TIKOL-11947 format. One line per field, with one value per residue (C-alpha): residue in three letters; x, y, z. Coordinates in steps of 0.5 Angstrom, whole numbers, plus 500, padded with zeros to 3 digits. Example, Ala and Ser with C-alpha at 12.3 -4.5 7.8 and 13.67 -1.06 7.14 Angstrom:
// TIKOL-11947
r	(ala	ser)
xx	(525	527)
yy	(491	498)
zz	(516	514)
This chain:
// TIKOL-11947
r	(met	gly	thr	glu	ile	ile	ser	gly	val	gln	cys	thr	pro	leu	lys	ile	ile	ser	his	pro	leu	gly	asn	val	gln	his	gly	leu	lys	ala	ser	asp	pro	gly	phe	ser	gly	phe	gly	glu	ala	tyr	phe	ser	phe	val	asn	phe	gly	ala	ile	lys	gly	trp	lys	lys	his	lys	glu	met	thr	met	asn	phe	ile	ser	ala	gly	gly	ala	ile	arg	val	val	val	tyr	asp	asp	arg	pro	asp	ser	pro	ser	lys	gly	leu	phe	gly	glu	trp	glu	leu	ser	thr	gln	asn	tyr	gln	arg	leu	thr	leu	pro	pro	lys	leu	trp	val	ala	phe	gln	gly	val	gly	lys	ala	gln	asn	leu	leu	leu	asn	ile	ala	asn	ile	glu	his	asn	pro	leu	glu	ser	glu	asn	cys	glu	leu	his	thr	phe	asp	tyr	glu	trp	pro	asn	pro)
xx	(754	756	754	759	765	765	772	773	768	770	766	769	766	764	765	759	761	756	754	749	747	746	751	757	757	763	762	768	774	779	785	780	781	775	776	777	775	768	764	757	753	745	741	735	729	727	721	720	719	721	726	730	735	738	743	750	754	760	765	762	765	759	760	753	752	746	743	737	734	737	738	739	745	745	750	750	757	757	764	767	774	772	774	767	763	756	756	751	754	749	750	745	747	744	746	746	751	754	759	761	760	765	762	766	763	761	757	750	746	740	737	732	728	729	727	720	722	724	730	736	741	747	751	758	759	766	763	757	750	751	745	748	754	749	744	738	734	728	729	726	733	737	736	736	730	729	728	721	725)
yy	(399	402	398	402	405	413	416	421	418	416	412	413	409	413	412	412	412	409	414	412	419	419	417	421	421	423	427	430	433	438	432	427	425	428	434	440	447	449	453	451	445	443	439	436	431	427	423	415	414	421	422	429	430	430	435	438	442	446	447	445	438	435	430	427	424	420	424	420	414	411	415	412	417	415	419	419	420	425	428	427	425	420	413	412	416	413	409	410	409	408	407	407	412	410	410	402	404	409	413	419	420	425	427	432	437	436	429	429	427	425	421	417	416	409	409	409	414	421	421	427	428	433	435	439	443	446	452	456	455	458	458	460	453	449	445	441	436	431	425	422	425	419	412	409	405	407	401	401	403)
zz	(257	251	243	240	242	240	240	245	250	257	261	269	274	281	288	293	300	305	310	316	315	308	303	299	291	287	281	278	280	277	277	274	266	262	266	262	266	270	266	269	273	271	273	267	270	265	265	265	258	255	251	250	244	239	241	239	242	238	244	250	254	258	264	266	272	274	281	281	277	271	264	257	254	246	242	235	231	225	225	218	221	226	226	229	224	223	229	236	242	249	256	262	268	275	282	280	275	278	273	269	262	259	252	247	243	236	238	237	245	247	253	256	263	264	271	274	280	278	273	274	270	272	267	269	263	261	259	260	256	250	245	239	240	240	235	235	231	231	234	228	224	226	225	232	234	242	246	251	258)
């Protein structure tokens, strides 16, 4: 569910292959749209109702996948020449709504745990983490009202 279309953001449905010993959940292949190289993969836990963000990467392309629970991802576009400048986009990632959200650089991103169980977000990034290529700001910086989970 996207509240607005954010230029450059891709939402790709993913496959879950049922198996009696445990399911296989696809993530990202080099041949997939949105793949722009591999730098690192990491998991971020987010507690129910907790909100992490806002963060903007200047160079990193991120690929978000919910590896467990449910996570609301909100994106704000303040890129000067973007057709979606000034808009927010919102997506809920979960195994029930299994998809990969590809986020290009220069977008503000925050996310909230909306699942009652453990919420786990996987980011497959095209570059390794470098604190000099990102910036953070407080949640109240942008005029976005976070709904109750």
